[in-house]
N, CA, C and O of each residue as an XYZ file, in Angstrom:
468
protein
N       0.808     -1.198      0.000
C       0.000      0.000      0.000
C       0.846      1.255      0.000
O       0.399      2.309     -0.452
N       2.017      1.154      0.484
C       2.860      2.337      0.554
C       3.258      2.799     -0.855
O       3.484      3.987     -1.086
N       3.340      1.836     -1.798
C       3.653      2.200     -3.171
C       2.559      3.097     -3.743
O       2.843      4.099     -4.398
N       1.272      2.715     -3.480
C       0.158      3.490     -3.997
C       0.056      4.848     -3.321
O      -0.308      5.829     -3.969
N       0.362      4.922     -2.065
C       0.297      6.212     -1.378
C       1.399      7.140     -1.878
O       1.181      8.342     -2.031
N       2.586      6.581     -2.133
C       3.669      7.394     -2.681
C       3.318      7.878     -4.084
O       3.590      9.025     -4.438
N       2.720      7.008     -4.871
C       2.320      7.376     -6.223
C       1.229      8.434     -6.186
O       1.231      9.376     -6.979
N       0.303      8.269     -5.262
C      -0.780      9.238     -5.114
C      -0.220     10.607     -4.715
O      -0.639     11.633     -5.251
N       0.709     10.616     -3.790
C       1.318     11.883     -3.363
C       2.111     12.512     -4.508
O       2.078     13.730     -4.685
N       2.809     11.712     -5.270
C       3.582     12.229     -6.410
C       2.634     12.810     -7.468
O       2.902     13.862     -8.048
N       1.543     12.118     -7.701
C       0.555     12.609     -8.671
C      -0.058     13.919     -8.199
O      -0.221     14.849     -8.989
N      -0.401     13.998     -6.906
C      -0.992     15.227     -6.369
C      -0.005     16.386     -6.461
O      -0.400     17.500     -6.806
N       1.260     16.148     -6.162
C       2.245     17.234     -6.260
C       2.438     17.652     -7.718
O       2.587     18.840     -8.006
N       2.437     16.686     -8.638
C       2.543     17.010    -10.063
C       1.337     17.813    -10.523
O       1.481     18.802    -11.241
N       0.140     17.385    -10.108
C      -1.083     18.088    -10.471
C      -1.091     19.502     -9.917
O      -1.469     20.435    -10.626
N      -0.686     19.683     -8.678
C      -0.635     21.011     -8.069
C       0.360     21.906     -8.801
O       0.093     23.087     -9.026
N       1.510     21.339     -9.170
C       2.516     22.110     -9.893
C       1.982     22.489    -11.284
O       2.193     23.604    -11.761
N       1.288     21.541    -11.919
C       0.715     21.777    -13.241
C      -0.379     22.827    -13.177
O      -0.445     23.718    -14.024
N      -1.225     22.724    -12.184
C      -2.319     23.688    -12.038
C      -1.831     25.047    -11.565
O      -2.594     26.013    -11.573
N      -0.609     25.136    -11.165
C      -0.045     26.414    -10.773
C       0.161     27.330    -11.970
O       0.187     28.552    -11.824
N       0.307     26.748    -13.141
C       0.464     27.539    -14.353
C      -0.913     27.981    -14.859
O      -1.873     27.212    -14.824
N      -0.993     29.206    -15.320
C      -2.276     29.775    -15.761
C      -2.824     29.029    -16.980
O      -4.026     28.782    -17.073
N      -1.952     28.678    -17.894
C      -2.376     27.994    -19.118
C      -3.105     26.693    -18.796
O      -4.176     26.433    -19.346
N      -2.544     25.881    -17.921
C      -3.162     24.591    -17.596
C      -4.436     24.757    -16.780
O      -5.349     23.937    -16.882
N      -4.506     25.824    -15.961
C      -5.760     26.076    -15.239
C      -6.890     26.358    -16.220
O      -8.019     25.911    -16.021
N      -6.583     27.100    -17.277
C      -7.617     27.402    -18.280
C      -7.971     26.147    -19.063
O      -9.150     25.872    -19.287
N      -6.974     25.387    -19.480
C      -7.204     24.192    -20.299
C      -8.033     23.152    -19.557
O      -8.920     22.532    -20.144
N      -7.757     22.959    -18.291
C      -8.456     21.917    -17.531
C      -9.708     22.427    -16.829
O     -10.290     21.715    -16.011
N     -10.122     23.632    -17.133
C     -11.355     24.164    -16.570
C     -12.537     23.427    -17.206
O     -12.548     23.216    -18.419
N     -13.527     23.037    -16.406
C     -14.635     22.240    -16.934
C     -15.466     23.026    -17.941
O     -16.024     22.432    -18.864
N     -15.562     24.336    -17.791
C     -16.321     25.142    -18.742
C     -15.586     25.239    -20.083
O     -16.204     25.195    -21.146
N     -14.268     25.370    -20.015
C     -13.465     25.408    -21.233
C     -13.578     24.085    -21.981
O     -13.712     24.068    -23.205
N     -13.525     23.000    -21.260
C     -13.639     21.671    -21.892
C     -15.006     21.506    -22.532
O     -15.114     20.968    -23.634
N     -16.060     21.967    -21.850
C     -17.418     21.859    -22.406
C     -17.553     22.685    -23.686
O     -18.133     22.231    -24.672
N     -17.011     23.901    -23.656
C     -17.077     24.750    -24.856
C     -16.250     24.141    -25.979
O     -16.668     24.172    -27.137
N     -15.103     23.598    -25.663
C     -14.245     22.969    -26.669
C     -14.951     21.781    -27.334
O     -14.909     21.634    -28.555
N     -15.589     20.948    -26.533
C     -16.334     19.812    -27.084
C     -17.470     20.308    -27.970
O     -17.721     19.736    -29.030
N     -18.155     21.360    -27.549
C     -19.254     21.925    -28.330
C     -18.755     22.461    -29.664
O     -19.365     22.208    -30.702
N     -17.658     23.195    -29.642
C     -17.108     23.768    -30.878
C     -16.643     22.672    -31.830
O     -16.889     22.749    -33.034
N     -15.985     21.670    -31.306
C     -15.533     20.565    -32.155
C     -16.726     19.842    -32.777
O     -16.687     19.459    -33.946
N     -17.790     19.657    -31.985
C     -18.964     18.982    -32.549
C     -19.626     19.827    -33.620
O     -20.135     19.282    -34.599
N     -19.633     21.147    -33.462
C     -20.231     22.010    -34.479
C     -19.396     21.998    -35.753
O     -19.944     21.937    -36.854
N     -18.094     22.056    -35.611
C     -17.230     22.162    -36.793
C     -17.110     20.835    -37.542
O     -17.141     20.825    -38.772
N     -16.974     19.726    -36.833
C     -16.646     18.473    -37.500
C     -17.720     17.385    -37.429
O     -17.946     16.688    -38.418
N     -18.376     17.227    -36.300
C     -19.190     16.038    -36.064
C     -20.633     16.190    -36.517
O     -21.198     15.255    -37.084
N     -21.230     17.329    -36.282
C     -22.649     17.544    -36.556
C     -22.972     17.332    -38.034
O     -22.118     17.528    -38.898
N     -24.201     16.934    -38.311
C     -24.622     16.706    -39.687
C     -24.595     18.009    -40.487
O     -24.235     18.008    -41.664
N     -24.967     19.101    -39.860
C     -24.937     20.418    -40.493
C     -23.713     21.178    -40.002
O     -23.837     22.257    -39.422
N     -22.546     20.624    -40.232
C     -21.325     21.203    -39.687
C     -20.846     22.401    -40.500
O     -21.384     22.699    -41.567
N     -19.847     23.071    -39.988
C     -19.335     24.290    -40.616
C     -18.682     23.999    -41.963
O     -18.759     24.823    -42.873
N     -18.055     22.866    -42.100
C     -17.407     22.510    -43.363
C     -18.452     22.355    -44.462
O     -18.267     22.849    -45.574
N     -19.524     21.683    -44.155
C     -20.613     21.523    -45.125
C     -21.251     22.870    -45.445
O     -21.663     23.112    -46.580
N     -21.335     23.749    -44.441
C     -21.895     25.081    -44.639
C     -21.072     25.863    -45.659
O     -21.631     26.509    -46.545
N     -19.757     25.807    -45.538
C     -18.879     26.517    -46.474
C     -18.997     25.919    -47.877
O     -19.053     26.658    -48.860
N     -19.033     24.608    -47.976
C     -19.175     23.953    -49.280
C     -20.501     24.334    -49.935
O     -20.555     24.587    -51.138
N     -21.564     24.373    -49.144
C     -22.869     24.738    -49.675
C     -22.890     26.193    -50.127
O     -23.492     26.510    -51.153
N     -22.250     27.073    -49.387
C     -22.181     28.480    -49.771
C     -21.441     28.647    -51.098
O     -21.856     29.443    -51.941
N     -20.346     27.901    -51.290
C     -19.620     27.951    -52.559
C     -20.495     27.454    -53.705
O     -20.515     28.045    -54.785
N     -21.212     26.367    -53.460
C     -22.075     25.806    -54.505
C     -23.200     26.772    -54.854
O     -23.562     26.902    -56.024
N     -23.752     27.449    -53.856
C     -24.804     28.435    -54.110
C     -24.269     29.569    -54.971
O     -24.944     30.014    -55.900
N     -23.065     30.040    -54.672
C     -22.460     31.092    -55.487
C     -22.268     30.658    -56.924
O     -22.543     31.416    -57.855
N     -21.791     29.425    -57.104
C     -21.589     28.898    -58.455
C     -22.924     28.790    -59.198
O     -23.005     29.127    -60.379
N     -23.955     28.325    -58.517
C     -25.264     28.188    -59.155
C     -25.890     29.546    -59.468
O     -26.601     29.677    -60.464
N     -25.639     30.553    -58.639
C     -26.160     31.888    -58.920
C     -25.491     32.481    -60.159
O     -26.147     33.142    -60.964
N     -24.182     32.245    -60.312
C     -23.500     32.702    -61.524
C     -24.069     32.003    -62.751
O     -24.278     32.628    -63.791
N     -24.317     30.707    -62.622
C     -24.885     29.947    -63.730
C     -26.291     30.456    -64.057
O     -26.660     30.556    -65.227
N     -27.060     30.773    -63.042
C     -28.410     31.303    -63.240
C     -28.356     32.634    -63.982
O     -29.139     32.858    -64.905
N     -27.447     33.514    -63.592
C     -27.303     34.812    -64.261
C     -26.911     34.619    -65.722
O     -27.413     35.325    -66.597
N     -26.017     33.666    -65.993
C     -25.603     33.382    -67.370
C     -26.803     32.956    -68.214
O     -26.989     33.452    -69.325
N     -27.606     32.047    -67.696
C     -28.759     31.574    -68.459
C     -29.832     32.644    -68.582
O     -30.512     32.712    -69.606
N     -30.000     33.476    -67.569
C     -30.966     34.568    -67.675
C     -30.552     35.552    -68.762
O     -31.401     36.052    -69.500
N     -29.248     35.836    -68.867
C     -28.772     36.714    -69.941
C     -29.002     36.072    -71.307
O     -29.382     36.758    -72.256
N     -28.778     34.779    -71.414
C     -29.040     34.066    -72.666
C     -30.509     34.105    -73.044
O     -30.850     34.299    -74.211
N     -31.372     33.922    -72.070
C     -32.815     33.969    -72.318
C     -33.224     35.369    -72.761
O     -34.021     35.531    -73.686
N     -32.670     36.378    -72.092
C     -32.996     37.763    -72.437
C     -32.575     38.088    -73.872
O     -33.332     38.712    -74.615
N     -31.376     37.667    -74.259
C     -30.912     37.942    -75.620
C     -31.735     37.163    -76.643
O     -32.020     37.681    -77.723
N     -32.123     35.929    -76.323
C     -32.960     35.141    -77.233
C     -34.339     35.776    -77.375
O     -34.903     35.789    -78.469
N     -34.883     36.295    -76.293
C     -36.185     36.979    -76.370
C     -36.101     38.231    -77.232
O     -37.009     38.508    -78.015
N     -35.011     38.992    -77.093
C     -34.836     40.188    -77.916
C     -34.735     39.818    -79.391
O     -35.328     40.479    -80.243
N     -33.991     38.771    -79.687
C     -33.847     38.318    -81.069
C     -35.183     37.827    -81.614
O     -35.516     38.090    -82.770
N     -35.947     37.120    -80.795
C     -37.260     36.621    -81.210
C     -38.202     37.779    -81.491
O     -38.918     37.765    -82.493
N     -38.213     38.780    -80.624
C     -39.065     39.949    -80.853
C     -38.669     40.672    -82.134
O     -39.532     41.134    -82.881
N     -37.374     40.770    -82.388
C     -36.895     41.410    -83.607
C     -37.324     40.612    -84.836
O     -37.723     41.188    -85.849
N     -37.241     39.277    -84.741
C     -37.638     38.447    -85.874
C     -39.140     38.495    -86.112
O     -39.582     38.448    -87.259
N     -39.923     38.587    -85.058
C     -41.373     38.655    -85.200
C     -41.823     40.000    -85.755
O     -42.843     40.078    -86.439
N     -41.080     41.044    -85.471
C     -41.528     42.385    -85.856
C     -41.167     42.750    -87.295
O     -41.841     43.590    -87.893
N     -40.137     42.152    -87.861
C     -39.667     42.570    -89.181
C     -39.486     41.347    -90.066
O     -38.700     40.452    -89.755
N     -40.218     41.316    -91.167
C     -40.147     40.171    -92.080
C     -38.776     40.080    -92.748
O     -38.274     38.978    -92.967
N     -38.170     41.205    -93.071
C     -36.851     41.183    -93.713
C     -35.795     40.577    -92.785
O     -34.926     39.832    -93.238
N     -35.866     40.890    -91.507
C     -34.892     40.325    -90.580
C     -35.117     38.825    -90.402
O     -34.168     38.073    -90.181
N     -36.393     38.387    -90.500
C     -36.691     36.955    -90.420
C     -36.097     36.216    -91.615
O     -35.516     35.141    -91.468
N     -36.249     36.800    -92.791
C     -35.696     36.182    -93.993
C     -34.167     36.149    -93.927
O     -33.557     35.145    -94.296
N     -33.554     37.218    -93.468
C     -32.103     37.277    -93.332
C     -31.613     36.219    -92.346
O     -30.617     35.540    -92.593
N     -32.323     36.090    -91.229
C     -31.953     35.092    -90.215
C     -32.048     33.680    -90.786
O     -31.152     32.860    -90.582
N     -33.139     33.398    -91.505
C     -33.328     32.061    -92.070
C     -32.257     31.751    -93.103
O     -31.767     30.624    -93.174
N     -31.891     32.746    -93.902
C     -30.865     32.516    -94.925
C     -29.491     32.296    -94.292
O     -28.733     31.435    -94.738
N     -29.166     33.077    -93.245
C     -27.833     32.979    -92.641
C     -27.679     31.749    -91.750
O     -26.642     31.085    -91.777
N     -28.691     31.451    -90.974
C     -28.574     30.371    -90.003
C     -28.899     28.990    -90.577
O     -28.233     28.002    -90.267
N     -29.934     28.942    -91.420
C     -30.402     27.644    -91.900
C     -30.205     27.458    -93.405
O     -30.665     26.467    -93.972
N     -29.522     28.408    -94.056
C     -29.193     28.322    -95.468
C     -30.427     28.138    -96.350
O     -30.390     27.399    -97.335
N     -31.518     28.813    -95.992
C     -32.727     28.772    -96.820
C     -32.452     29.546    -98.113
O     -31.628     30.459    -98.148
N     -33.156     29.160    -99.159
C     -33.001     29.869   -100.436
C     -34.328     29.881   -101.164
O     -35.226     29.086   -100.887
N     -34.422     30.803   -102.099
C     -35.626     30.921   -102.923
C     -35.504     29.946   -104.077
O     -34.423     29.443   -104.383
N     -36.658     29.686   -104.720
C     -36.647     28.783   -105.867
C     -35.770     29.366   -106.980
O     -35.833     30.562   -107.267
N     -34.979     28.536   -107.583
C     -34.116     28.946   -108.673
C     -32.875     29.691   -108.203
O     -32.198     30.322   -109.016
N     -32.566     29.637   -106.944
C     -31.426     30.362   -106.407
C     -30.425     29.354   -105.866
O     -30.823     28.356   -105.265
N     -29.154     29.591   -106.065
C     -28.106     28.721   -105.546
C     -27.476     29.381   -104.328
O     -27.249     30.591   -104.310
N     -27.198     28.576   -103.319
C     -26.565     29.082   -102.099
C     -25.207     28.424   -101.949
O     -25.084     27.200   -101.975
N     -24.201     29.250   -101.794
C     -22.850     28.751   -101.574
C     -22.444     29.098   -100.145
O     -22.622     30.232    -99.701
N     -21.903     28.126    -99.436
C     -21.484     28.316    -98.059
C     -19.977     28.238    -97.998
O     -19.372     27.243    -98.397
N     -19.373     29.315    -97.488
C     -17.922     29.365    -97.322
C     -17.611     29.269    -95.836
O     -18.079     30.067    -95.025
N     -16.819     28.283    -95.513
C     -16.446     28.109    -94.112
C     -14.980     28.471    -93.947
O     -14.153     28.176    -94.810
N     -14.669     29.110    -92.833
C     -13.293     29.461    -92.561
C     -12.550     28.226    -92.081
O     -13.056     27.463    -91.258
N     -11.358     28.039    -92.598
C     -10.539     26.907    -92.156
C      -9.398     27.441    -91.318
O      -8.945     28.570    -91.506
N      -8.948     26.633    -90.408
C      -7.837     27.020    -89.547
C      -6.527     26.744    -90.252
O      -6.311     25.649    -90.771
N      -5.663     27.723    -90.269
C      -4.335     27.530    -90.855
C      -3.388     27.066    -89.776
O      -3.331     27.643    -88.691
N      -2.648     26.025    -90.078
C      -1.716     25.491    -89.084
C      -0.321     25.880    -89.395
O       0.599     25.516    -88.661
């Protein structure tokens, strides 16, 4: 039993010496430990953790940029459609340029640019 009492006394003196330092008093404080466990669970363990929150925020930003891109495309297509509906000459020009339409007895030649290497 004397071995255990000596060990107990050595442990108590070590603990007292350790707790004498301000840093270890803060670290081993029960409130600090509780807050530390809470913060770790919020950042890493929880289903809605901070890491997932940041990833979701990045994805939302990317999707908003994509949404703006498609909205601009829709807006330009609507403007082009309104222009084509309002003017018959522009409709004919569009059909000839985009779909190579031609009138009867007319020949259409298509010249494509080639890449020079």
